[in-house]
N, C-alpha and C positions, 0 to 999 in steps of 0.2 A: 536156114538154124539160126543163121546172123540174126535175122528180124525175132526169131524167139527169144534168141539169148538178149538182145537189146529191149525188149517187154518188160523179162526179167529184171534187168537193171531199173528200169523205170517205177516197177514195182516196188522191188525192193527202195530206193531211192524215197518215195512217195511213202514208205514206211518208218523212215528215219523220223527219230523228234527233235524238233528243234528246240533244245536246251532255254536260247538264249529267251526266244517267246513265251516259253514257258516260268523262266523267272521273271518274265515282267509280272505276270500274275499269281502268283504263291502271294500265301498270308507276308511271308516277309518282307517282300517286296511292298506291298502295299503298308503294310506297318513304318513301312520306310518312305514312300512318299507321304501317311499323314506326318509322318516326324517333320519333314521338311516343310509341309503346310501350316503345324503346328510353331516352329521355330520362325517362318516368316511370318506368323499373328501373331505369334510375340514383338518379333523386332516393330512391327506397325504399332503394335497398344504402348511399347514401351517411348516409342520416339513420339507418340501421341500426348503420353503424358508429363515428357519432358519439354513439348511444347504448350502445355495446361501451365504446367509449372511456371516458363520463362515469362508466359502473357503475365501469370499471376504477379510476381516476382516482382514483371515491370512496371505493372498498375499498382503495386504498394509504392515502386520506388518513386515513381512521378507522383502520389498523390501526398507522398510524405515531405515534397518539394514544394507542392502547390497550395496555395492561398487561395481564402474563400471572401466572397461579400455577400454571398445572401445566402438564405436557407430554407429549405423547404419543409413542412409542415407532412409529416406520413399519419401519426395517430395519436389521439388524445385517450389515458383514462381516467373517467371522473375519481376522485375520494371518496370515501364516506369519510359523513362528517364528521366534527374532532376538532378540539385544539391541538395548533402544532407550535413546538419551541423549533424543533431543525430535523434533520435526517441524518444518520450513520450509517456507512458500509455493515453489511453483516453478512458474512453467509454470503450465498447466490444474492441475495434481499439487498431490505435496506428495512433499521428499526429508524422507525417516527416516535417521536419522543415528544410528552407534553408535560405541562403540569401533574395531570390526572392520570397517565398510562401510556400505554407503549403496543404499536401494532407494529408485528412485522408483517412484510410487503415484499412479494415478487418482482420482479427486473419490471414487470411491467404495471404494477400499483395495485395487483390483487391481494389482497386481504389474506395471508395464512394464521395470525392468531390474533390473541388481544390478550393484555394483562394492566390489573388497575391499581393504580395507587396514588397518595397523594403528596407533592413535594412542594414547594415554593419556587425554589430556585432551582433547576434539574440542570446538571452539570454531563456530562459523559466519558467514559473513552473506551477507546477501544484494541484488540490486539488478540492476534489469529483467529479463534472462532470464537471470544467472548467480548463481550460489551458491557460493558457497565452501566448506570446509569445513580446519580448520586444528589442526593439533596443537602447544597452547601450552604453553611450554618444550623443544620439540623443533623439528624443522625442515622438517616433509610439509605441502604446502597442495594438496590437489586441488580444481579448479573443475570447477565439470560447468553443465550446459544440460540442459533437460527430450528431447533427446536422446542424452543421457550423457556422458560424461568427456570434456571441453573439455582440459585438461589437468593437469600433474601436476608438482608444483614442490618444488624442493633449494632450503632457503636458506639453508647453509650454517653461521647462527648461529640461536640458540634463537629462536623467537617469543614474542614479546607479545603481540604484536594482528595480525589483517591481517585486510584491506577490498577489496573489488574495486566496481569503477566501472561504470555501466551498458555501457560499450563491451567489459567483460571485463577491463579493467587490476585487478591482484593489486599492493595496497600491503604491505610486511609490514613491521613493527615490531620491530625482531631488536635481539638485546643483547650487546655484549661486559662486558669486567669492567671497564674505565673509563668505555663509552661507549656510546650507545646507535647505530644506522644503522636509514634509512629506506630501504627498496630497490622499486625496481618490476617488474613481468616484464608482458608482454603477452599477451593472450587466448591464445597458444600454450605461453603457460608459457616464453616467453624472457627472460633479464633483460635489461633495460633499462640504459641506460648513463649512469644517472642514481641517483644516493646523495646522502642527505642525514644527516652526522653532525653529534651531538649531543654534549658533554663533560658526565658527572654533573656535575663540577666546577663549571660555569662554566653552563651553557645549563638543566640540572637536568634531572630524570626526565622524561619525554615519558606522560600517565595517558590518552592517546587521541590518535588521528587520521580524517579526513573526507577523502574524497576526493570532487572535483566529479565531475556526472554524465560528465562528457567525458573525465574523466582527466588532466587539464592543469592542474588545482591541487590543492593541499593544504592543510588546516588541521590545524593543530597544537594540544596542552593539551600546558603543562609545571607541573611543581611546583619550587621551588626554593626555599636555604634560604638566609636574608639576615640576619646574626645569626642570634638567637634564633628567627625569625617563618620561617613557612613560606608561600610567595608563589606566587601563579600567573601565569601568563606562555600568551597564544596568538598563536601567530606562524602568518600567511599568507606559500604557497612557491608560485610560479610556474616551471611546467614550458615554459612557449610562447615564443615570440620576446623576447616581453616582459621575463620574470623571467632572460633569459638573461646578462646583464650585471651582473645582482645579485648582491653575495655571497652564499653558498650557496643563490641565488636567492630570500631574502627579501622580499617585498613589502609587509610589515606586520609590527607587532607590538606588543601591547597590553600591559601591566603594572600603571601603576596604578589602573587599573580592578578588578583581583584582588589586591590589598593585603589579605594575611591570610584569604584565600579560595581554596579548593578548585578547582579546574576539572574536574570530572568526566565529563562528556560534550563532545562538537564533533561538528556534522553540515551538513552541503550541504542543504538545502531546492528547492536548484536552483541553475543557475550561477551565479545573482547573490548568491544570500540565502543567509544563514547563523547559524549560531544556537550560541553558547556554553553551556551549562550547569553552573552555580557553584554552589558551595555556599550561594549568599546573592541566590541569584535568577538569571535569563537576559538574556542580552544578546546579540542579535540585530543584525548586520553587514551590509555593501552593498558586495558587489567591484563593481558599474555601472564604476568606473573600477579595472583591474585592478590596476594599477599602487598604489594608494593605496587599500585596505581601509577603510574608515568604521564605528565604532557609530553605531550611526543609531537606539535602542531600548534602554534598562537596564527589566529589569521587578525590584525588589526581591522576596525571598520574604518573606512575613510569617509562614511557618510552614514547618518542614522540607520538604523535596522527597520523596516518601514510592518515586513512579516515572514515569516516563518513556516515551512511546511516538510512532512517527513512522509516518504516510502520505504517502507525497509532498512534499508541502508544505506540512504540517500539523505541529502536536505538540499533543501530550497530557501533560499533567503532571498529575498528584495531589500535592498538598500534604495534611500531617495537619493538622487541623480543632480547633478548640478546641469547637466547641457541641456541648453534653450529646448533643444527641439524632445527630447526624450526625458520624463522628469523620473522614471524609476531605472534603477541596473538590476540586472536577476541572475543569481548564479547559483547552478548546482552542485552540491558538492557530494563528496564520494565519503565513505565512512572515516577516512585517514585524510581530509581534507585536499582532497587534490581538486583542482577545479575540471572538471565534467562539459560544464557551457554557461556562457557568458555571454545574456542579452541583454540592450541598452531595447526601453520600447515607453511608450507613453499612454496615459488613460488614468484611468481612476481606478481603485477597487477596496472591498475591506476588508474580503475574505478570499483567502488563497489555500487552492487544495493543487495535491501532484497524486495522480494513479494514472498507474498500468501506460507510461510512457506520453504523458498531458501535462499540462499544468495550467490550471485554470483559476481565472481572475475575473469575481464578481463582486457585483454592485446592483442592488435593487432590480431592471432589469436587462443591466449592462452584463456583458461576459468579452475575456479574453481570454481566447483557445488558443494556447500556444506548445507544440509539440515537445519533446526533448532535445532534437537539433534546434532547437531555438526559433522554426518555424512559424511566424502566428498563421495562423490557418483560419480563424476568425476574430474582428474584432466591433461591437454593434449591440444591438438590442433584440434580446429574444424574445421579442413580446411578451411577458412574463415574469413575476417575479423570484427570480432564481435563487434556491436554497442549494442546488448542488444538481456539479455536470459529473455524467462520467459518459466514457465509452463503449458502444453501442453498436451494433450489425457490422457492416462489410466499409470498410475504405475509411468516409467521410460522416458515419452514421454514430449520432448522441442520444443518448434519454435526458432529459431538462426536468430534475424534480420541481416543482412548482409548490404555490399554497394548497391548491384545492385540485392539482390532478398530474400525472403523470406526463409528456409530450417526448415522439419519438419525431427525431429531426435529421434532417440530411444536409451537407453543408454543399452548395451548391460556386 
């Protein structure tokens, strides 16, 4: 009897289900295990991504402060035959212009479209997605976007200078025998019912003009004779409702600041801030109050200004330097005149350009490439007559635009 009872107990015990074992194999437990595996995998991926980002940032930081003495030619793209004056950046490529037409090129130098015209002295201006080519001394202006020709304009009077706003409004400074006119055209080339007249005997001769990003305000520089002295003048015009009731739409004028000084350039750095570049220094203005522009900062030049370049709301100025070792002094200023960079350097150049964190000074086949941290990345020959240099590729890659080809280089 006792043995039978023991056997029955064993049978009952064997029939009892071990729930802990079952739980390990239930769908819920399997989902939990899969979730744990997924979480662990995600952590690994995140750690790897963080590691990659740290490595990339380290390479970028290291490269930013590294100078190079050599370069390696990576590729060359031969351009189709044709005359050339210069290149300007437009959209994601470049506009190659000459006396007989313009060609839009991709970054690698391949043709996208071609447009023909006849000009004796073509000059250009670019702003946002628009670029214009105009014939100084003649009456023709052609406006382009990366898609092709946007407008063709006849100014009726000979052109001194033309500029374009970000919205595509074209402003032309034209001359008559005893006066100058500033005339306006919309982005389709239609002449607007706005004109600014200046008499040479009273107002003086305009040396430069600039238009605000939205095309509603104009800044002009004049030179005029007072007695036997040549004086400078800066005038602000407004074409919105605010300036509608102002005589000749003038909302501000500055004369005393430019006594015995020539104002060579004026430029809007954004909708509010602008700058006048005179022979004796830099003058920063604010149009926060549109009806009453203010001179907010003056920076007197200790030495002659050699070259000026703009990028967005920043201004790059190169002065002559008296140092025996360095013959140039470079400054980068903010839109309000704050110094962002000051750098002495030596070399020879006749072109200055600032773009995407780099400053390029070139002459013939020689280039000085400096970043906006003041590091001279390269100084020397690039073995080709240089028209333009732009940043391309990763780290130390650049594209050099020459007479007959585009070249991809990497600094070493």
